[in-house]
N, C-alpha and C positions, 0 to 999 in steps of 0.2 A: 401620451404614456413616454419618458424621456427611456434611452438607451438601458441607462443602470437599473432601470425599474424593469423593464421589457426581459434582460438578462435575469434578475433576480426570480422572476415570475417562470421563467422558462426552467432554471435549476428547481424550484420549489416544486415545479409540474414534476420533472422525472422522479425528483425523491418518495413525493406520493404514489407515483407507479410501481417504484421500488417497496416503499412500505407494505402496498397492500399483495403487490406481485409476489411477497416472500411468505403469504398466508398460503398461497396454495398447494394443491398436493400432487399438482402434474405433472406426471413422470413419463417419460416414454421408454419402452423396454429398450435392453441393451443389446438385444439381438436382430437390430434392423440389418437389411440387405444392401450392401455398397456396389455400388455400379460400376466398379472398376477394381483391380487388383491392387491392394496396398502394399508396397513394399519399401525395402532401400532404407537408408539411413534418415532418419527425421531428427533435425536439429532444434531444441528449443532453447531459447533465451528465456529466462525470468528471474522473476524478483526472489531474493532470498527467501521470504516469508512464505513462499510457494513451494519449497522444496522438500519439506514433508509430503504434504499431500499429490506433488507429480511426480514423486519417486515411486508411490503407490500405484498413479496412473500409468506411469511408464511402464512398471512391470505387468498389467492387468492388459496394457494395451498390446505388448509384445507378446502375450499368451492368447490374446485374440489373433493377431497378424505376425505369427512367429515368421515372416520373411521381411519383419522390421528390425529396426535398431536404432532405438531412441538414445540421443545424446543432448545430455541436458547441461546449459552453462549459467550458471547461479550468480548473479550480481546485485546491486541496486537497479531500481526499475530506469533511472535515468541513464545510469552506464550501461543499461540494456539496449536501450533504445538506442545510443549514439552509436552502439558498436555498429547498430544497422545503418543508422543514416550520416554517420559523419568515418566512419572506419571500413564502410561498405562490405562489414560481415553479412554472410548469408543465414536466416535463420525460416523455418519453416512454420514456427510457431514463435511470439513473442507475449508473455503473462506479464501483465504490469501490477504492481500494489496501487496504482493508480490508474484509471482508467484514461481519463483525460489527458495524461502525456500522448497516448496515440492519436487523437486529432491535432496535438498541440505540437508535436514534432515531428511525426510521421507523415501528417495530411501534406498535400495529394499524392507526393512522388512515393512513399514508401508502404501506402496502408491507405485503403477507403473505407473502411468498415471496422467496427468492433461491437464486439460484448461486454456487457456490464455481469460478471457471473458470479459475485461472494463478496459478504463486508466483513468489516473487522472493527476493534476500537482501541484507544492506546490506552494500556496499563504500564504502572511500575514493578517491576521485575526485581525482586531479590534473593538471598540464598541464607542459608543458616549461620553462615559467614558475614554476614553483613550488620555493619554497627546499627544498634537501635531499632531493631525489627519489634522489639517489646511497645516503642511508642509511638511509630509510624501509623499513620491512618491517612483517609483520605480527606481530611481537614486540615493534617497538620505538614504533610510531607514535604513542602517548599520548606519549613521552619527546620525541618529536620536535616536537609540536603546543607543548611547552611552552618549546621554544627561543626567544629574543628575536627578533622580527621575524615570525615565523612564524603568520597568520592561517589560521584552522579557519572554515568554513561547515556552516548546517545549515536546513533552513524551520522554521516557527512549529509548535510543538508544540500551540496552539490550533485551528490551521486545517489541519496537514497529517500524515496518518500516519506521513510518512518523518520529520518533526519530530518527535514523539511518541516515535517506536522509536529514535530517534538516542538520547535521552536515556536510553531504556532499555538501550540498546547499551551506552553509556559507562559506566553505574551497573553492568550486569552483568560488564562487563570487571573491575572490581577482585578478584574471586574467581579469574576466567580467569590473570590474570597475578600475582597474589598481592600486591596493592599496594591498600590500602583510601583512599588520596589521589587516586586516578585522576579522582574526580568532583570532589571537592572543589578540585582545581588545574586543571581545564579548564573547571568550569561555574560552580560556588558562587561561585570568586573574580571571575569574569567575566560575574556575570548575577542577576537575583533569583528563580532556580530554586532550591528545597530539596527535601529529601529524611526523611523519615520512615522509622525501620527498626525491624524486629523480628522476631526467631527468625530470623534468614537471608534473610528478604524485605523488601521496601521499596517504598514509594511515591514517587514524585518528583511535587512538587506544580508545576504550570504556573502563575503567576498570571494573571489576565485581562489585563492589560497587561504585557507581559514587556519587560524592558530588560534590554541587554548591552553588555559593555565592545566599542567598536567597533574597537579596537586589536587585539584577541584574536579576534573574533567577527563573521561576516559572516549576517545573516540575512534572510530572505526569507518570504513567505508560504507560497509551494509551493517545493517542490523544482526544477523546472525554470525557475522564477525567477533561479535561482544558475548556472546555465550559464553565459549569456554573460558574468558579471563573473569568472567563474571562468576561462574560454578566455582576456578578457581581463588577466587579472595581477593583477585587483582584490583577491583573497587567493588561497589558497595550496592548500588540501584541503577537501574535500566529501563530508559523508557523503550515498550516494546509493543507490538503487537498481543492482544489478547490470546490469539489462537497460536501462536509462536511459546507463549509463556507456558500455556497448556501441554503443548506439545512436549515441552520440554521439564514437566514437571515442577515449575519455578513456583514460589510462592508470590503474589504480586498485590499490590494496593490496586483498586478500582477507583476511577477520578468520575469526578461529576459528568453528567451527560451533557453539562455545559462547555465540557472543554475538553472530552475526549474522543471526539470527531467520529462516535459512533451512533449517534440519536438524529433520525430523520427531521424529527421535529425543531431542532435546534440549527436546522440550515440555514436561516438568516442571521442568527448569532453568530456560528462560522462566519460567516461572508463577511464578516468585519476584518478578517485577518488575510493575509497574504503575503507571501515571500518573492521577493528577487534575487535570482540566481544569476547574480551580476556575470561569472564567466562566459553564459550565453545569454544574456541580455532579456530574459524570459521570467515574466511573473507568474505566479500560479495561486490561484486563490484556494481559501480553505473551505472543505465541504465534507460532508460525512464521506467515510473511507469505503470505497468502491472498488472492486479489482476490475481490470478489464482482457480481455486477450482477441489478439488476431492474426490472421495469417498474411507476413509482409507479401507485398505485390513483388518483391522479387524472390520469392522463395524458389527453392531448388527441386524440393519435393512437395508441390504444392497440394495435391490429392492427399497425401499422409499428412499434411499439416492441417488439411481440412476435416481429415477424419479423425484427427486426435483432439481435435476441439471439439468433434460432434461427440466423441467417447466419454471427456469430460461432461458434456452436456447430460448425456443418457445415463452418469453414473453419480447423481451427485452425493452418493452416502459416503464416496471416498472423502471429500470435501469434509460434511460432515463429522466423521470418525477420525480425523485429523482437528476437529474443534473449530472449523471455520464454520460461519453460516452463509449457507448457498443461497442464490436469487431464482427464486423457480416461479416461472419461468424465466430463462434470462431475458437482458432488456437489450436489444439491437440497435444498433444506429450506421446509417450508408447502405450500401452494397453487399447485403450481408448473403452469403452465398444458400442458393436454393436447399442443399443438404441440410440445412437448419430447421425448415419448414416443420410444425409444431413443437419446437423445442424450444422457439424464442418468441417474445413479444415485442415488437418493435415501437421505439421511443416515438411519443406525439412530437 
C-alpha cells in the first residue's frame, strides 16, 4: 500500500470512530473531585466560532472555581496558533476550529496531545436585507451569487479555518453541480486566489496578501467579524459554520453533504481538496470539520488549563445548547492527561 493510501485509510478510520462515538450517551458527572486547587488567571485562545459556547463555559467554570479568572482571546484558529508558536504569547488552553492545526503547527515544541471535541458544517447565511432570498436554494446559490449587485463574504484563508474551508467548498461544488466554472466566476475573477488541478484533485493557493474585488466579495480576518456587517446589510451572503448561524438567529441555505465538510461518509471526496497557505508554506487537506483543544506545553497555569478542558468534557450540554454537536466521548491523540480518563477515547 502506498503512502497516500495509508494516509487516507488512517483518516477514514478516525472518522469512522467519530461517527460511531457520536451515538453514545456516555457522560461523566460534573462534580468530580480535583486533586489540587484550581486558581489564578486562565488564559484561553480560541476560534471565533467558539465564542458563544466558551463564554458559557467561562461563566460556569468560574462559578465552580471562584478563585479563577478566565480570560479569553478570540481570533481565527491559525492566528491563535501563530500567537503561541511565532509571537511567544502564553495560553493555558487552545481551542481550534480545525484540530489538525495542533499537530501540524504546534507539535512537538508547543503541544504533545489534542482532543477532538465537536463537529460542524458550512452553510450560507443571510438576512432579510439580502438580495434574492426568495430565489436562493441549495441548488442555485452559485448562480445567485453571480447576479449584478449581489455581494458575498468569507473570512481570510490565511487566518481562519472557515476561510480556507470556504475556498474548498466552492471548488468542490464544481463536481457536485456539474459546472467547472463556479470557482472561476466566484473567486478567481474577483481575487488573487489560484488553483492547481491534477487527476481529479486540486490545491487552492492562498497568497500571502489576499486581494479581493470589494464590489463582489466582503472579507475579514475571522468569520465572526463578518456577522455585524451582514446583519447591517453591508453585503448579502456569508459562508459560515452552521452553529454560528444558529447562535445568531440567521437564515441559511444548507449545502449538499458532498461539499459542506460536515459528513463523515464524504471524507474520501473531501480529500480531493487541499489549500496551500503560501505565507506559511503549509498545505491543509480538506476533511470533515472537527474542533480540537489542547493545553500548550508552555502554559503558565497548566493545572487550570487541564481543569478547564475537563470541565468542557464533563458538560457537553453547553456545546449542545449553543447549537454545536459534540463528539462523545472526545477522541484523544498523544500524551493525553490522566485527568481525562473515562472522558476520552484514544484514536487508533
